[in-house]
Structures are given as structure tokens and as C-alpha cells.
N, C-alpha and C positions, 0 to 999 in steps of 0.2 A: 538554520541555526541549531546549536546543540539543544538538548532537552532543558526544560525549565529547572529541573532538579540539578542538572549538571552545572548550570549557571549559578545556582545557589551554593553548590559545593565550591566552586571557584572563589566566590566572594568570601566564604567562610575560611578557606585555606589562606587567602590573602590576609584576612583579619587575624588569624592565629599567629602568623609569622610577623606581625607588626611589632617592632621593637618598642616596649613601653618606655616612657620618658622618666617617670618617677622611680626612685630606687626601690621603694617598697613594692611597687607594681612589678618591677623588673625581677625582684627576688621571688615573687610569687610565680611569675611567668615561666622562669627557667625550670620550675618543678614539673612543668608539662601537663598539669592536671586538665587544662582546657583542651590540649591536644588529645589526651587520652579519652576525655569525654566525647570529643568529636568521633573518635574511632568506635566507641560504644554505641553512640546514636546512629552512626552511619551503617554499622553492621545490621541494624534493625530497619533500615530505611528501604525505600523502593529503588534507590540508585546507589550502587556500591562502587567506591573508589577502588579501582584495580591498580592504577598507577597515579601517584601524585607527588610532585616535586616542587617545593617552594623555596623561599630563602633559607629556611632553617628546618624544613620538614621533608621527610622521604617516606613514602608508603608504596608497597608493591605486593601484589597478591598473585598467586598461582593456584592451580588445581592439583591436589595430591590424592591418589587413590587411598581409600580407607584402610586397606591392609598395610600399606606403608606407614600411614599416620599412626596406626595402632602400635606398630612395632617400634616407633621412635619415642625416645624419652623427651621430656621438656628441655633438658639440658642440651640434647642433640638438636632440637628444633631452634633453640636460641642462637645457634651458630650458623643457621641458614642465612646466606647472603644473596639470595636471588635478586635479579633486577631485569628490567625489560630489554636491556641491551645484550641479549643472549643470541648467539648464532645457532640457528636450528640445525646446521650441518656445515661441514668443512671438508675440503680435500686433505688427505693425509698421505705422506710418503716418507720413506726412510726406514730406519730400523733394520737395515740389511735386506729389505725388500726392493724389488726393481719395478714394482707397479705403483699405481696411485689408486686410493680407495676413498670412499666417503664414510665419515663417522658423523653420527647424528647426536645432537645435544650432549656433547662431550665436555662442556664447560664445568668447572668445579664450583659448587655452590656452598661449600663450607660445612655441609651436613651430608654424610654418606647416606643416611636414611631417606633423603629427599632427592637423590639423583634420579633424573627421569621424570620430574614433575611435569605437568602439562602447563606450558606457558600460554596465557591467553593473549598477551600483548607483546609485540616485538618493536622496539625502537630501532630505527635504521637511519644512518647518516650517509648522504650522497657525498662521498669524499671528492673534493675538488670543486664542488658546486659552491658558489659564493652567496646564493640567495638566502633569505631568512627561512625558507622552507627546506633547507638542506637536511634537516632532521625531521622525520615524520614517523607515524606509527601505523603498523599493520596489526590486524587481528587474526588469531589462529584460524586457518582456513577450515578446519573441521568444525569449529564453532560457528563460523559464518554460514556454512552450508546447512548445518543442523537447525540453526535458528532462522534461516531464510533471509538473511540481511545482506544489504549491498551498500557500498560506500557512495554517499552523495556529497560531493565537495561543497555545494552551496549550503548544505545543512551542517557541515563539519561533523558528520555522524554516519554510522552504519544504520540503515533504515529498512523498514518493511511496512507494509500496510496492515493496520489492525483490523479487527472484525467488522468495523464500520467503514473500512476503505480509506481511513485517514492515515497520513504518514506518521509513523512511530519511530522515534529515535531510540534504538536499542543499545548502541554503543556510541557515546559522545566523546569527542576528542578536542582538547585545547592544546595546541602546539605553539612553538615560538613564533610562528608566522601569523598567528591569529590576533595580534595586537593586544594580548593580555600579558602584561609585564609580570615577571617574577613567578609565574605558576605554569607548570605543565601538568596536564591531568587527562586521564582516560577513565571514564566511568561506565559501568554496565547496568542496564535495567535488571532488577533482581529476578523477576518472574522467569524469563528465559534462561537466566544463569542457574536458577534453582532447578529447572528442568534438566539442564546439562549435568549438574552435580548428581542428581538422583540417577539419571540414566547411566552414568559412568561409575556409580557407587563411590563417589569422591566427596571431598570437603575442600573448601577454600581456605588456604593458609595465607595470612597477610603479615608481612614483615613491616616494621616501622622503625624509624630512627629520627628522633627529635634532638638535635644538638643546638642548644639555646645559649647564646652568649653575645657579647659585644666583640666583634672580630678585631676591631682596632685596639682593644684593651687586653685581649687574651694572649697569654704566653704559653702556659702548659697546664696539664691536669695535675692535681696534687697526688702525692703518693697515698697508698691505702687501697683497700679492696672496694669493689663496687657492690651494691646491694642488689640481690635478686628478689623481685617481688612477684609472688604467685597469686595474683588477684583471684583467679579462678582457673578451671581447666581450659577455658577459652581465651584467657588473656593473662600473659605473664611476660616479664621484662626485666632487663638489667638497668640499673640506674646509678649514676655517680653525680653527686652534687657538691660543688664548691660554693657554699652558701653566699648568696649575694653577688657571685661572680659569673659562674657558668654551670651548666649541667647537661648531661646527655641521658636520654631515656630511649633504649632500643630493645625491641622484643618482638613477640609474635602474637597474633590474634587468630583464633580458629573460628571459622564461620561455616557451620553445617547447614544443610537445608532446614527450613523452618517447619515445613509441613511433613506429614507422614508420606513415605514413598508411595503407598497405595493411592493416595489422593492425587499425587503428582502424575503417576502412571495413568490414572483414569483420565486426567486432563489431556495427556499426550495421545491417548487413544480416542479422544473425542467423546468420552462418556462422563462428562462432569456431573456430579451428583447435585450441584447447586444450580444447574441450568434451569432457566425460567421459561414457562410456556404461557400462552394466552388462549382464550376461547373465541371462536368465530361462529357467527350464525352461518350455518351451512346446510346443504341438502344431503341428508342421510338417506340416500336412495336405496340402501339395503333395507332399511326399516320404514321406507316411504313416509318420511316426515321432515319438516324443517326444524332444526334444533341447534343448540350450541354444542360445538365439538372442540375439544382441547387439542392443541398441537402436541401434547405429551404423547410419546409413542404408546404408552400404556392405554390411552383412551381410544385407540383405533386398532383395526386388524387388517390383514391382507387375505388374499384368496386362499393361501395355503393353510392359514390358521383359523379360518372363519368357522369351521365345523365345531370348534370348541367354545364358541361364544356368540353373542348377538351384538357385538360392538359395531359401530359404523366402519365402513371401509376407509382406508387412508386416502383413497382416491375420491373422497367426498369433496365436492366443490364448495368453496365459500365465495360470496359475491360482494362486490365493492362498487362504490361510486367511481366513475372514471377519473375523477380528480386525484385518486390515489397515485396515478402515474406521473402527475405534473412534477413532483419533487425530483424525479429522476431525469426528466427532460430539461430541467433548468440548469443542471450541472453536468454537461456532456463530457467534461474531462474526467469526472469521477464515475459516472454511470454510462452504460451502454444499453439502450432499449432496442431490442431486436423485434422481429415479427412476433415471436411467442416466448421471449425470455428477457430477463433483465439481469445484467451483471454489474457488480460493483468492484471494479479493479480485480485484484486477486483475493478479495475478501469473501464475497458470497455470490451466489448465482441462483436466481429464481427461474425455474423452467416451467414450460407448459401453461403459462397464463394465456388468456384469450379474451375476446369480447363477444357477448351474446347479442341477439337481435334487438334487445332492449337497451343496448349501449352500456351494459354493466361489464366491468372487468371481473373475471373469475379466476381463481387459482385453487389448486388442490391442497388439502391439509398436509399431505406427506411432503410437499415442497415448501409450504409456508413454515413448517417446523424447522427447516434448515436455516432460516433467516436469524440473524442476531435478535436478541430480545427487543432492543430498541426499534428494529425494523418491524417486528411483529406488532408492536404497539402502534406503529404508524399505520399499518394496514388495518388493524382493528378499529382505528378511529374513523375509517371510511366503510366499514363493514355494514351491510344491510341485507334484508331478506331478498331472495331472488324474485325478479319480475318476469323472467323467462328462463328456459333451460340453458344448458351449455350450447356452444356453437356446433353447427354441423361438422365443421373442420375438426373440432376437438373430439367429437364422437368417432369420426373416421380415423384420426391419428391415434388417439389415446386409448380407445376401447376396442376398436376393430383391428388396430395395428396395421392399417393400410395407409398408403399415400393418397392425398387428395388429388383429384384430376383438375382442379381449378387452382389458379394462382392469384394471390392478392395483387391488385394493380401496381402498388409500389414495388412489390417483389419482382414483377415483370420488368419494371424500369431498372431496378438494381441489377437484375440478372443480365440485362443487355449491356449496361455500361461496364459491369465487371468483366464480361467477355471481351469487350473492347480493350479494357486495360490488360487483360491476359494476352491478347493477340498483338498488343502494342500497335494499334491502328494509327495512321498518321493524322487523322482529322480530329482526334479527341485525346485528352490526357487526364489522368486523375491528379488534381492539383494538390491534394492532401490525403494521406493514407487513411485517416480516420473518417473522411467524408462519407464513405460507404456505410459506416456504422452510425453516423449522426442522424441520418434522415429517418423519421418515423411518422406514421399516420397520426394526425390529431384525433383525440378521443373525447375531448370535453367541449364545453361551450366557451372555453377561453379563447378570446381573440388573439392573445399573445401566442398561445400554443399553435394556433392555425398559421399565424404570420411567420413564426419561427420555422415551421415545417416547410413553408414555401421558400424561406430564406435559405435553408439547408439544401433544398432541392435545386434551387438556382445555382448555388455555389458548386454543387456536384455536377449537374448536367450542363447548364448554360455556360458557366465559366470554363468548362472543360474543353469546349470547342476551340480548335486551333485555326485562327483566321488565315494564317499564311498558307496552311495546307488546303483550306477550302478555296482560297483564291487561285492557288496553283492548279487545282482540279478544274475550276471554271475556265482558266486560261487555256488549259489543255483541250477542253471541249469547245473553245471558241465562244464562250458565253460572256457577254459584256457585263460589267458591274461598275458601281460608283465607289470611289475610294472611301467615302464617308460611311458606307454600309458596314454594319457589324455582322456578327456570326449568323443570327437568325435570318436576316434579310438575304445574306449570301447563300444560306442553305436553301431558302425558298427558290432562289434563282436556279440552283442546282437540281432540285427535285422536279422543277417545272420545265426542264430542258426538253424542247421539242413539242411542248403542249401549247394548244391555242388558248386564247383568252378565256374561253368558256370552261376549260378543263383545269385551269390553274388551281393549285392547292395552296392553302395557307397553313402554316405551322401553328395552329391555334393553341395546342397544348404548351409548346415552348413559349409562345407569346404571353399566355396566361400566367405561366410561372414567373416570367420576368416582370410582367405588369404588377402582379400582387407583391412581388418582392420590392419593387420600386415604390408602390403606393403604401402598403401596409407597414413596411420597415424602412421606408425612405423618408423623403421630405414633404410628402403630401399633407395637405391641411387636414385637420380633424374632421371637417365636414365631408371632404372627399372620401376619407376612409370609412366614415359612418355610412355614406351612400353605397360604397362598395360592399360592405358587410351586409347591409339590408338586401342588396340585390342577390348576393350569394345565398343567403338564408331563404329568401323568397323562392328561388329557383331549385334549391337542393335540400332544404329543410335543416341540414346540419353541416358543420365544418367537415366532419368525417366523410359524409357522402360526397361533398364537393371535392375534397382532396382526392378521393378515390376516382371520381369522374375525370379530373384533370390528369391523373396518373395513367388512366386507361388510354386517353388521347395521346399522351406523351409516349407511352410504350409503342403505340402504332406508328407514330411519327419517327421514332428512333430507328425502327425497323426499315422504314422508307428511306431514311437518310443513309443507313448502312448499304441498302440496295443501290443507291445512287453512286456510291463510291466503288462498289464491287461489280 
């Protein structure tokens, strides 16, 4: 759906163009003071009307370079008649020439000073199409690229992800096909539009026309001059009033950036002065102490600048209760939890986190500072003093700059099935592209996290096996099977081909994955699940150790299965 602000704009535009019933109210209405007040308020709001067309109202805005705007007089600007139904280019021929060429933005806009303005919105009509969506709107491609927005039809808006990874409607559109009677509207979120105005050294110029009357009673405008009202340098208009009968108010509104260019440019460069930081309990290994360290870049140093100060290194690790990760595992559409990183769509990325031998999650100050402030606060709420140092893997990767010689059991499994996917093997397929990203090792005492991990692992590995291909292989080798047997039982027949009863192997890892998926996330009774959990914790001490144990078995079994097919 369009933004909330856009929907409020639609309702207000509809209300402004409602024909009053009483004569006194009608006489006031045609003066257009309510319409002008809407323009004033909207120019200061967080959502700006770029195109609006109601029963009696017309509003249209475009971008004009400041040098052109400065050279134009108010009288010249009052004759600008820009509209969104502008052709960006056309083929031209004739004039004694024998070729055909392209001319761009050659339409006449009524004001010579504003020829070549930058149109943000283009209304297009699919001639010959009879549907209600024959007229639609496109946004200037330069603007869509610079602001990183994309058309999402279900939202009726051009969208992007904000810093928190949530969908943000940057340009909202209401067209004739959207079941909103009497109003067409395209509105832009102000912040990215202000960025564009500053970067192009431009200003928004908005034309408006409010012709207010009773159409069935109106005949003609009376003779006599119209009044030119120069309310300010940013709002001026022509008005003609036939008292109690009809009036038109048509003019121009100038909307410059609200903030100083320097502040806007700082934001675009990623150096916001109002950016917030938090403090974490961390290991200041440079000064051999446990202390609070701010994520503010000024509070830490790096190897190259360290000789000038005694500040903690930015690679100082902060430690957290493992539950800090649960938030990201419960919304797998929004977050991707990797072996050593967490990504939130296109919004942010935390790299190089890991788990130490005490089960604590740790991350470095230099990477925590890149998180949005709200995320930093989330991590701060789980922050605690270290119970052990950082992991051996982190020391090897992050400080020695070397590759580890050991692999996490889950990564072994993922590596095998990813290679199967790349080779397009006949016995297994990747059912869903994101399954490879969804599986992660449980880190907490949460039973749900543990069960979800096995659910994702089962969806990835067990459900990927192709029963038809496995049966075909068995038939080719002359191995008998029962029709009711599913993938795991069939694979056990395959890997035990030629073995006597004392040598037969069981795919314990695969069966464990499927069993826990069925019991913990299926229809087993609470008593059965409770017994299963007690058994797992009694044998392996934690869900993390148990999951890694099963993955280690699973990786070995997958290699055995691949060998049976090749």
C-alpha cells in the first residue's frame, strides 16, 4: 500500500474539492484559502505532492536548476504550464532534411526560463488499451537510480529498505485503477527528494490551479483584470473571483531544500553529525583491561594511528549473551544469519561475530558501530563481561590473517549440498534458493531455536532427495525395494549394496534430523518432546553441541551417498 502520509494526502485532496452545500460556505470555498493552506503545510511536510489532480484542483511540481530559477522573474514563472504528460523525447523529421532525429523535452511549457526543467513524474497512456490501468505513472529514471527505489505493484509505490531493513515507500502513487474516485496523486518522501535537490543545486517549483465553481451553473468569466497576489518570494499567484459564483487561483510555489547543503552532503557521504553511538563492555586488549568502549570512531584507534594515543583498538571485542541472535533467527525473510555474519536485507551487515568456548557471542567495536542506533541498543541490552577469550577461529582469521584448517560441521553439510546443487546431480535438488542461507547452528538454551534449526536442516537436506532418481539407481543395480519406502530407507538400501547383515550401515544423521523435525516441530505430545529434550541435553550438555554432533554425522553420510551414486 502507499505510505500513510500519501493516504492522508488523498483524503485531504478529496475533502478540499468537495462542493459546499450552503451559499455562504460556497462563497468562502471559491476563494481557495483552504487549498492554499494545504500547499503551505504540504511544502513543510515529510511527503510532498508532486502531482495531484482532483475534481477542481491541479498541482504539479518539477525540479529547476537554481541558475535558471534566479534568472526568471515571478511574472515569467506565473506562465509556466508544466504537467506530467510530457514526452521525454520524440522522433522529428521534415524541414528540408531527409533523415530522422531525436529531440528531447521539446514541449513548450509557457515559460522560456523553465525550458529543460527536470520532470520527476511522467504520466503515460497506453493508447488502445481499454482497462482502467491504461493511464499510469513512471518516475524519472535518474531519480529512481540515485535514491535506490524500485516499483512494487502490491505497494503501489517505489520502495527501498530503510536502515532497519523495513520497506519504505519513497514515491507513492494513486492512479485511476486504484479504486480511489476523483483523485490522481503522486507524492514523494521529502528526505531523498531534498538530497536530490541539493546534489543537483536545484529547487522544486510547484504549479497549482484551483478552478472552483458549480459546473452546471457556470457560463463565463466576467470581464476585468485578474489580481496578482505575491504572498512571498515562495508563493505567488493570479486570482479572479466572481463573488459567490466562481473563482480561479493559479500560481507557483517555490520549495527549496530546508537544511544547509553541508548537512545534506554530510548525510550523503555517510558522515552524519547527529549519529548516535552506544558503549559496550569490551576487552580493551591493548590496555589489558575490561572496560566500556564507545562505538564512536573517536573513542578507538587502529594500528596505523596507535602511536599517537592510548585509545583501545577498534578490534576490541564486546561480549554478549547468545540470546542476542534469536531476534535475527525468528525473521528469516528479513535477516540472514551466516557462519560469522548477520545481514539485514540491503540495510546493514554485521561481520566477524563468533562464539567463544563459554558460549558467548562476541563482535568487534569497529563493526558494531556500523549498525543502526536501534540495533546497537539491541546488542547493548545483551552485553556482558567476557567469561572467556575470543574463539580460536577468530584469532586465526581476524588477527593472524590465515584460513582455518578446520570446518564447522554445519558448513561441511552446506558445502556438500551446495556442490551438489552446482553440479546438478540427479539424486538431490535445492527446493528453495534461500534454504542454504536459512540453516544456522543453535546457540542458546531455547528449545524453539534448536527445533527450528532441525526443521530448516530437514527442509534443506532430507526434502531435497529425489525419490525417482534413487529408485532408478536401485533398479539399475538390481536392488529390490518396497514402494512405500521413502528417501532415507531407499538410500540405506543403496549404500548397503553388496554388504552382509553385519556390515550394514544406518543413516543415523539423516534419521535423527528427520526424527527431531517430526517430534519437536510436528504433532508429538508435550511429554514426548520433553523426554527427547532431556535425552539430548543429558548426552550432549547443550543444543549447540548436539546440533554440531548430528551435522558431523550428516556430513559423513552425505559423502557416502555421493560415492554410491558415482
